[in-house]
BAFI-489104 format. One record per residue (C-alpha): y, z, x; residue in three letters; chain. Coordinates in pm, 1 decimal. Example, Ala and Ser with C-alpha at 12.3 -4.5 7.8 and 13.67 -1.06 7.14 Angstrom:
+----------+----------+----------+------+-------+
|       yy |       zz |       xx | resn | chain |
+----------+----------+----------+------+-------+
|   -450.0 |    780.0 |   1230.0 |  Ala |     A |
|   -106.0 |    714.0 |   1367.0 |  Ser |     A |
+----------+----------+----------+------+-------+
END
This chain:
+----------+----------+----------+------+-------+
|       yy |       zz |       xx | resn | chain |
+----------+----------+----------+------+-------+
|  -1505.9 |    998.6 |   2093.3 |  Unk |     A |
|  -1215.1 |    860.6 |   2243.3 |  Unk |     A |
|   -932.3 |    675.3 |   2025.4 |  Unk |     A |
|   -873.5 |    313.6 |   2188.6 |  Unk |     A |
|   -613.3 |    206.3 |   1955.6 |  Unk |     A |
|   -334.8 |    331.3 |   1742.7 |  Unk |     A |
|   -226.6 |    110.7 |   1432.8 |  Unk |     A |
|     53.2 |    137.4 |   1160.5 |  Unk |     A |
|      2.0 |     52.1 |    829.5 |  Unk |     A |
|    261.3 |     10.6 |    554.0 |  Unk |     A |
|    223.8 |     55.6 |    203.4 |  Unk |     A |
|    446.2 |    -28.5 |   -113.8 |  Unk |     A |
|    503.2 |    192.9 |   -409.6 |  Unk |     A |
|    621.3 |    -38.3 |   -691.7 |  Unk |     A |
|    725.4 |    132.6 |   -994.1 |  Unk |     A |
|    849.9 |    -20.7 |  -1317.5 |  Unk |     A |
|    915.2 |    166.5 |  -1639.7 |  Unk |     A |
|    717.9 |    460.9 |  -1559.7 |  Unk |     A |
|    432.3 |    247.8 |  -1434.3 |  Unk |     A |
|    300.9 |    173.3 |  -1075.2 |  Unk |     A |
|    150.6 |   -128.8 |   -939.4 |  Unk |     A |
|   -196.8 |    -97.9 |   -788.2 |  Unk |     A |
|   -401.6 |   -392.4 |   -651.1 |  Unk |     A |
|   -789.0 |   -423.2 |   -611.1 |  Unk |     A |
|   -890.3 |   -539.2 |   -282.0 |  Unk |     A |
|  -1067.5 |   -887.0 |   -243.0 |  Unk |     A |
|  -1129.0 |   -865.6 |    135.4 |  Unk |     A |
|  -1508.6 |   -867.6 |    192.4 |  Unk |     A |
|  -1497.4 |   -521.4 |    392.8 |  Unk |     A |
|  -1598.7 |   -164.7 |    340.1 |  Unk |     A |
|  -1315.7 |   -129.6 |     83.6 |  Unk |     A |
|  -1402.6 |   -450.4 |   -117.8 |  Unk |     A |
|  -1329.5 |   -360.3 |   -473.2 |  Unk |     A |
|  -1124.4 |    -42.7 |   -435.7 |  Unk |     A |
|   -761.5 |     -1.9 |   -560.4 |  Unk |     A |
|   -464.0 |     45.3 |   -314.1 |  Unk |     A |
|   -107.0 |     35.1 |   -306.4 |  Unk |     A |
|    -37.0 |   -300.2 |   -139.1 |  Unk |     A |
|     81.9 |   -366.3 |    217.4 |  Unk |     A |
|    -60.8 |   -434.0 |    548.2 |  Unk |     A |
|    -38.9 |   -383.5 |    933.0 |  Unk |     A |
|    265.8 |   -368.7 |   1144.0 |  Unk |     A |
|    297.6 |   -644.1 |   1386.1 |  Unk |     A |
|    451.8 |   -602.8 |   1759.0 |  Unk |     A |
|    823.8 |   -573.5 |   1713.3 |  Unk |     A |
|    818.2 |   -546.8 |   1329.2 |  Unk |     A |
|    995.8 |   -261.0 |   1142.4 |  Unk |     A |
|    811.9 |    -69.7 |    873.8 |  Unk |     A |
|   1026.9 |   -235.0 |    603.9 |  Unk |     A |
|   1033.1 |   -589.9 |    759.6 |  Unk |     A |
|    621.8 |   -547.8 |    748.5 |  Unk |     A |
|    625.5 |   -442.6 |    395.1 |  Unk |     A |
|    856.6 |   -708.9 |    267.5 |  Unk |     A |
|    640.8 |   -975.3 |    456.2 |  Unk |     A |
|    315.8 |   -838.6 |    342.5 |  Unk |     A |
|    418.3 |   -845.0 |    -27.8 |  Unk |     A |
|    534.2 |  -1203.6 |     22.1 |  Unk |     A |
|    194.0 |  -1303.7 |    174.1 |  Unk |     A |
|     14.3 |  -1106.4 |    -77.8 |  Unk |     A |
|    184.3 |  -1178.3 |   -386.0 |  Unk |     A |
|    454.7 |  -1439.1 |   -324.2 |  Unk |     A |
|    721.3 |  -1191.3 |   -448.4 |  Unk |     A |
|   1071.6 |  -1111.1 |   -249.0 |  Unk |     A |
|   1078.9 |   -724.7 |   -219.5 |  Unk |     A |
|   1370.2 |   -496.3 |   -163.8 |  Unk |     A |
|   1238.7 |   -217.3 |     46.0 |  Unk |     A |
|   1381.9 |    126.8 |    -39.9 |  Unk |     A |
|   1319.2 |    492.1 |     95.8 |  Unk |     A |
|   1040.7 |    645.1 |    284.5 |  Unk |     A |
|    783.7 |    819.5 |     64.6 |  Unk |     A |
|    528.0 |    974.5 |    277.4 |  Unk |     A |
|    274.8 |    919.7 |    563.6 |  Unk |     A |
|    -50.7 |   1045.5 |    647.4 |  Unk |     A |
|   -277.3 |    975.7 |    976.0 |  Unk |     A |
|   -647.3 |    900.9 |    985.0 |  Unk |     A |
|   -924.5 |    781.0 |   1190.6 |  Unk |     A |
|  -1136.5 |    486.0 |   1142.3 |  Unk |     A |
|  -1399.7 |    423.8 |   1395.1 |  Unk |     A |
|  -1215.6 |    447.9 |   1752.0 |  Unk |     A |
|   -868.3 |    376.8 |   1595.7 |  Unk |     A |
|   -609.3 |    611.3 |   1490.5 |  Unk |     A |
|   -413.5 |    487.2 |   1181.0 |  Unk |     A |
|    -98.6 |    598.7 |   1031.1 |  Unk |     A |
|    -28.9 |    489.2 |    665.2 |  Unk |     A |
|    337.6 |    507.7 |    579.6 |  Unk |     A |
|    451.2 |    467.9 |    225.1 |  Unk |     A |
|    788.8 |    311.7 |    107.5 |  Unk |     A |
|    924.6 |    279.2 |   -241.8 |  Unk |     A |
|   1018.8 |    -78.3 |   -353.6 |  Unk |     A |
|   1341.2 |    -69.9 |   -518.0 |  Unk |     A |
|   1330.3 |   -421.4 |   -678.1 |  Unk |     A |
|   1138.6 |   -755.3 |   -630.5 |  Unk |     A |
|   1182.6 |  -1116.2 |   -732.9 |  Unk |     A |
|    921.1 |  -1372.1 |   -835.5 |  Unk |     A |
|    607.8 |  -1402.5 |  -1042.1 |  Unk |     A |
|    271.7 |  -1228.6 |   -887.6 |  Unk |     A |
|     51.4 |  -1471.0 |   -748.1 |  Unk |     A |
|   -285.0 |  -1317.1 |   -627.3 |  Unk |     A |
|   -350.0 |  -1436.0 |   -272.4 |  Unk |     A |
|   -549.0 |  -1127.7 |   -129.0 |  Unk |     A |
|   -652.6 |   -919.8 |   -439.1 |  Unk |     A |
|   -903.2 |   -939.4 |   -727.9 |  Unk |     A |
|   -643.0 |   -811.5 |   -964.7 |  Unk |     A |
|   -332.0 |   -592.3 |  -1016.6 |  Unk |     A |
|   -271.6 |   -326.6 |  -1286.8 |  Unk |     A |
|     32.2 |   -122.6 |  -1390.1 |  Unk |     A |
|    -80.5 |    230.6 |  -1453.2 |  Unk |     A |
|     87.2 |    559.2 |  -1513.7 |  Unk |     A |
|     66.4 |    852.4 |  -1261.1 |  Unk |     A |
|   -199.6 |   1005.9 |  -1455.6 |  Unk |     A |
|   -408.5 |    699.2 |  -1458.2 |  Unk |     A |
|   -445.4 |    685.7 |  -1095.2 |  Unk |     A |
|   -728.7 |    916.8 |  -1121.4 |  Unk |     A |
|   -929.2 |    644.6 |  -1305.9 |  Unk |     A |
|   -939.7 |    410.5 |   -997.7 |  Unk |     A |
|  -1104.9 |    443.1 |   -673.5 |  Unk |     A |
|   -874.1 |    455.8 |   -375.8 |  Unk |     A |
|   -943.0 |    494.8 |      4.1 |  Unk |     A |
|   -875.5 |    833.3 |    126.6 |  Unk |     A |
|   -546.9 |    760.5 |    278.6 |  Unk |     A |
|   -374.2 |    649.7 |    -37.3 |  Unk |     A |
|   -443.5 |    982.9 |   -212.9 |  Unk |     A |
|   -153.1 |   1133.7 |     -6.1 |  Unk |     A |
|     53.5 |    857.1 |   -174.1 |  Unk |     A |
|    -82.7 |    971.3 |   -511.3 |  Unk |     A |
|    -13.5 |   1336.5 |   -459.6 |  Unk |     A |
|    318.8 |   1240.0 |   -341.7 |  Unk |     A |
|    414.8 |   1034.6 |   -651.2 |  Unk |     A |
|    314.7 |   1310.7 |   -883.9 |  Unk |     A |
|    503.4 |   1587.7 |   -688.2 |  Unk |     A |
|    824.3 |   1368.8 |   -744.8 |  Unk |     A |
|    760.8 |   1333.8 |  -1116.5 |  Unk |     A |
+----------+----------+----------+------+-------+
END
């Protein structure tokens, strides 16, 4: 199979008082109901940080200050090659409104095992645990 498209997706790791924000997907696709670190696809001409700030505003109506790069992984989805890059979110302002998710939860690094994540997000979980 030949890959026809390369896509870059950015995820945000929001930590507060030792808890990490995870969000349950509401989009009716193959990942409906699974948990994720929120974010989205990079648009043409957009930086990773600008993408993540935009996506967090669109999904939750929060203004996020994007921090350091955390990790990335590459995977295939159909005929697409996708790179998922994760960044820490230093801080945010605003109250969470759910525009694209069923719910959000604040969980410890150990509690992440209690939730189903898409395979690419497992790299983020491993990296979080390594840095604790």
